[in-house]
Structure formats: C-alpha cells, structure tokens
C-alpha positions as CSV (number, residue, x, y, z in Angstrom):
1,X,23.3,30.0,-28.3
2,X,21.5,28.2,-30.5
3,X,23.3,25.1,-29.2
4,X,22.3,26.1,-26.0
5,X,18.9,26.1,-26.2
6,X,18.4,23.3,-28.0
7,X,20.0,21.0,-25.6
8,X,17.9,23.0,-22.7
9,X,14.7,21.7,-24.7
10,X,16.2,18.2,-25.3
11,X,17.3,18.3,-21.4
12,X,13.5,18.9,-20.3
13,X,11.8,16.6,-23.1
14,X,13.6,13.5,-22.0
15,X,13.0,15.0,-17.8
16,X,9.2,14.8,-19.1
17,X,9.7,11.6,-20.9
18,X,10.7,10.3,-17.7
19,X,8.5,11.6,-15.6
20,X,6.3,9.8,-17.0
21,X,7.2,7.4,-17.0
22,X,7.5,6.4,-13.7
23,X,4.1,8.0,-13.6
24,X,3.2,4.9,-15.9
25,X,4.8,2.6,-13.8
26,X,3.1,3.7,-10.5
27,X,-0.2,4.1,-11.3
28,X,-0.2,1.0,-13.8
29,X,0.1,-2.7,-12.5
30,X,-0.4,-5.7,-12.5
31,X,-2.7,-7.1,-8.7
32,X,-4.0,-9.8,-7.1
33,X,-7.5,-9.5,-6.0
34,X,-9.6,-12.8,-5.0
35,X,-7.3,-14.6,-6.0
36,X,-7.3,-12.8,-9.5
37,X,-4.7,-11.3,-11.6
38,X,-5.5,-8.4,-12.7
39,X,-4.5,-5.5,-15.0
40,X,-5.0,-2.4,-12.5
41,X,-4.7,1.5,-12.7
42,X,-4.3,3.7,-9.2
43,X,-5.1,-0.1,-7.6
44,X,-8.5,-0.2,-9.2
45,X,-8.7,-3.7,-10.6
46,X,-9.9,-3.4,-14.6
47,X,-9.5,-6.2,-16.5
48,X,-8.4,-10.0,-15.9
49,X,-5.7,-11.6,-18.3
50,X,-8.5,-13.6,-20.4
51,X,-10.1,-10.0,-21.1
52,X,-7.5,-9.1,-23.1
53,X,-7.8,-11.3,-25.8
54,X,-11.3,-10.1,-26.2
55,X,-12.6,-7.1,-28.8
56,X,-12.4,-3.6,-26.9
57,X,-15.5,-3.3,-26.6
58,X,-16.6,-6.7,-25.0
59,X,-12.5,-5.8,-22.5
60,X,-13.8,-2.3,-22.2
61,X,-17.6,-3.6,-20.7
62,X,-15.7,-5.6,-18.5
63,X,-13.7,-3.5,-17.3
64,X,-16.3,-0.9,-16.5
65,X,-17.7,-4.0,-14.5
66,X,-14.8,-5.0,-12.5
67,X,-14.8,-1.4,-11.8
68,X,-18.1,-1.3,-9.7
69,X,-18.0,-4.4,-8.5
70,X,-14.6,-3.0,-6.9
71,X,-15.9,0.1,-5.9
72,X,-19.0,-1.4,-4.4
73,X,-16.9,-3.9,-2.2
74,X,-15.1,-0.7,-1.0
75,X,-17.9,1.1,0.5
76,X,-19.2,-1.6,1.9
77,X,-16.3,-2.2,4.1
78,X,-16.6,1.2,4.8
79,X,-19.6,1.4,5.8
80,X,-19.2,-1.7,8.3
81,X,-16.2,0.4,9.7
82,X,-18.6,3.2,11.2
C-alpha cells in the first residue's frame, strides 16, 4: 500500500509540474509590438532584449513603463471604437 501511495503522489506531482510548465509557456512569450521584440506576459509587452542587460531595478522600471504605455494604447483604441 505504501508503494501505491508513493507512486500516486509522484504521478500527481508530475502532472502538476507539466501543468505549470504549460502555463508558463502559454503566458510568457516573445512578441513583436511596434517593430520591437519584447518578452511578454499574457500578451503584454514588458521587456525589450536590451532591457535584460540592465540592472534589475532598471529592468523593472522599464517593464512598468512598457506596461503603462501598452495599456494606454489599448485604452485609446477602445475609446476610438466607441
């Protein structure tokens, strides 16, 4: 019975790891936006390749700026449609 429980626990963990890997591959991707390639999450451009060579603080600031600019573009596009 102990062996069965260990195998079951291993199978559950394996499925969980596969699910997390799939989620990460779906949500974190490279995307092109306005002629520039970005690391993106959920279709939101965050970091350009050049940002990755900077300090974490600078990269975070750039990711936040890219996020706000992209969201602003989305909001303007929605306003123009209405």
